[in-house]
N, C-alpha and C positions, 0 to 999 in steps of 0.2 A: 276737555275744554273746560277750562274753571273760569267764572264771570268775576268782577269784583267792581260792579256798579258805584258810581258818585251819587251822593246824593246832597243835594244843594242846602244850604239854611233857605232857602226858600220854599222848597220840598218839606221842608220841617214843621216851619209856621203854617205853613198850608192844611199839614196835616192836624197841626192842634188847632187850627181857627175849626174845623170838625168837632174836635172836642170842646171849646169853647163853646158852639154851640148848642151841643147836648144834642138834648130828645125836643128841641122843641119848647124847652121850657125858660124861654132868656138863656140869657148869657151866663155861663159857666167860668169862674173865677179859675184859673189853673195858676195853681200854688204849690209849693212843698204838701200842705193839705191835701189837695186835692190826689199828686200825686202818691203820697203816703193810703190814701185810699186805694189805691191800685196795686200796692204793693211795694213802690220804690220808694226808696229810701229822702229823695229829694226830686222837685222837679228836675234838675238838670240829669240826674241818673235817668229820668224818664222820657226826657228827649233824645239821650244818647241811645236806649235800647230803641224808641222808636226810627231814630236815623237807620238802627241796623237792621230792625226789621224791614226798612222801604227799600233799604239796599237788597236785602234777602228777594225781597217779592220782582224788582227791578232785575236783578239775577233769573230769578225764575220765568219771568216773565221773555228777557232776551232768551234763553233756553228754550222754551216753547215753539217762539218765533222760527230759532235754527232749526228745529226738529221739522215744524211744518214745511218748512222751506225745503229741507232737505227730502219730505214725504211726497211731495209737491211736483221734484224732481224725481223721486224715485221711480212715480205714478206715470210721470211722461214719458220717462224714455223704457219703462217695463215693456216687453210686449210676450203677454200673458193672457192666458182664456181663465174665465176665474167661473170655474163651476156653478153653473145654476142653481142645484142641488144644495150647495154650499150656503148661497145666496139666500136664497127663500127658506131653509133651516136658521139661518141666523136672522133673517128679518121676522119670522115667524115668533120666534123667544123673544126677539127684540119688542115686537107690539103687545107677546102677552105680558112683560114686562112693564110694558108704558100702560097697560090698560089697569091691571094688578093694582099700581099705586094711582093711578087718576080713583079708582073704586075705593081703595081707602083713605082716600083724601077728598069722599063725600060725594065724586060724581056717581050721577045714577046709570044705572046699565044701561034704559034703554037711550041716552045720550051718548053713551058710548058704542054702542052697536052702529046708530048713524053715521057717527064721526071716524069709525074703525076703517073703512076703505081713505079715508082721506090720512087720518097718520098713516097708513101702510105707505101709501105713496109719497107722502113726507119721507119717511123710515127711508125709504129703497134706496136713492143713489149713497146716503150716509152709510147702510151696512155694505153698498156693494166697493164703495171705496174702504172702509176697513177691514171688509173680506183681502180685497186687491194688497193692501198694505202687508195683513199680515202673512198673505202667501210671499211676499217679495221678503219682507223680513225673515223668513221663516227659509226661501231658499238661500238669501245671504248668509244665515247662520248655516246651513247644510253647507254651503262651501268654505267659507272660514274654519270651518269646525267649532263653532259655540255653540257650547251648553253651557244650560246652567247644572250646580249639583244642589243650589240652596233653592227650596220650593217656595221662598217667600219673593224669587227674583226670576223675572219672565224673560226667556229668551229673544221676544223683539226687544224687550227694555234692552238687553245685553248687546244686542246689533247698533242700535241706535247708540251704545255708547262707543262702539268701537269706529262707528261711520266716526262720528264726534272726534273722537280720537283721532282716525286716519285721514280725515278730510287736508285738505290741502288749503288750506286758510290764507287767504289775500285780504289786505286791508281795503273797504270801500270807501 
């Protein structure tokens, strides 16, 4: 499914206002000099590029919304038992990654130890959902003979592409 979002002049102006406000150091004058400082030949070229980027962002958000709706529907309708060992292994891996990130950003080890169980409880439903979705998408891949020969392309990603392409779209 290909999106082609429309971006209004009002949305472009709203984005331009953000540039005008700058970094809180007063108003920035938006003119050709400003645009050239960003690598654009003119302010109009900058506005055109900004409008394109806003449309791409809208498209990406629209696709993510549709994918999330598909995932929620798959989870709701799937009847499968998720192996707790798989959930626990993934939970421990995610918790370890989180704790390492927090340590490297300056958190104290003793503070992390105190909050470890809190983090574990917060991550558990997220990890359970991820594992459930992964298993569902892997089963769809098996049933539909979807495989990836490209190491940079994930099978679940290809399944989602398949689901988006094969969906019976109705205007709402």
